[in-house]
C-alpha positions, 0 to 999 in steps of 0.5 A: 205882240200880235193883234189876234186872239191866242189859240185855244183848245176849246174856243172856236174862231173867231173868238168871242168874249161875253162880258157878264156884269154882276153888280151884286153884293148880297153874299156879304155885308161890305159896301162897294163891290157892287160898283166895281163892275160898272167902273171897269166897264166905264173905264173902257174894258169892252173897247180894250178887248175889242182892240185886242182882236176879240168879238165882244158881247156886252148887253148891260149889267145884270141888275136882278130887279126881278129877284125878290130880296125881301123876307130873306132871314138868315139860315143859321149864320148864312146871310141872304141865302134865298137871294144869293141862291136865286141870283146865282141860278140866274148867273149860272144860266147866263154863263151857260148860255154863253159857254154853249155858244163857244163864247168865253164868259167874263164875269165881273163881280160883285161879291165872290158868292157869284162864283156859285153861279159862274162855276155851275154854268161852266160845268153845265157846258164843260163837265170835266172843267177844273177851277183855279181859285185865286184869293186871299181867303179859302172861302170853303167854310160850311154852314156849320163852320162859318164865322162870317155867314158869307156864302161861297160855292162848294167844289169837288176837291179834285177839281180845284186848286188855290193860289194866293191864300194867306187868311185862312181860319182854323176850320178852313185849314181842316177842310183843306187838309181833310179833303186833300185840296191843293194850295200852292204857287202857279209853277206847281199847277199840273197843266192837264188838258182840262177846261179851266175856269179861273176865278180871280178875287181882287183881294188875292193881290197885295193892297198896294196893287188893289187897295179898294177891295173890301177885304184887303190882306197884306202880303198878297200877290204883286202886280207881276205875280198876278200877271204871271199866273194869268200868263201861265194859264194862257199858255195851257190854251184851256181857259174857258171862263174867267171871273173878276170879283170883289173890285171896289170903288174908292175913286182914289184907288181905282186907277191902280186896279184899272192898270192892273186889270188892263195888264191882266186881260193882256196876260190872260188867255182872252188876249193876244199872245207874243208871237 
């Protein structure tokens, strides 16, 4: 295996990955996802990426201290709508700042509402980018159809595909069908030469691989399937941004997730290719 970063259609040499740590859980009610980014960094992620031949930027985690989360009553069922909006705006600006410099933003979450910020930041630099959303859940309810009140991004139907879905409620199924949004396995993804934003929710994986996510659903992607998806995206040379979301913090389970993400970063296009 080469020690040089892989070729990219969009990222200049020398390649730089910018780690955007976002220990934030305001978009949903479960505890723990705000600790995942800290754990992944403490496990040696920056050093690992540097060892793979990438320039690594990491200036510490974004704690959002300046954003006031008080006096934020629900809007309908939506939880913490003003806080989530302000945090996602801040994240969008950070991701865009890295993307416009030709760097690959690697955002560590935190709950998946952060993708409103990461994806909008990517689109500010790459307006024609498409999104690959890897998740057990469609996360596509509207304010009118949501049961949980969790806040998630709204994307153009022709610019998003889902992989790993298995816990989709009735309203989400209707939205997917009415908008013609594709949900399938990786070998069916049309490899068009568009910039790719990959948003990977840990709960897409089977709980045997990633047990400490807050929303585990049995029957998920295996260790190897998760890697295969990332390898396939790597082969396109089109990855311009990557999210890793919803990693939990139960210490007895973190070793499994660290093993998986060590492999994931080696499989994805932010890492070396086999020569």
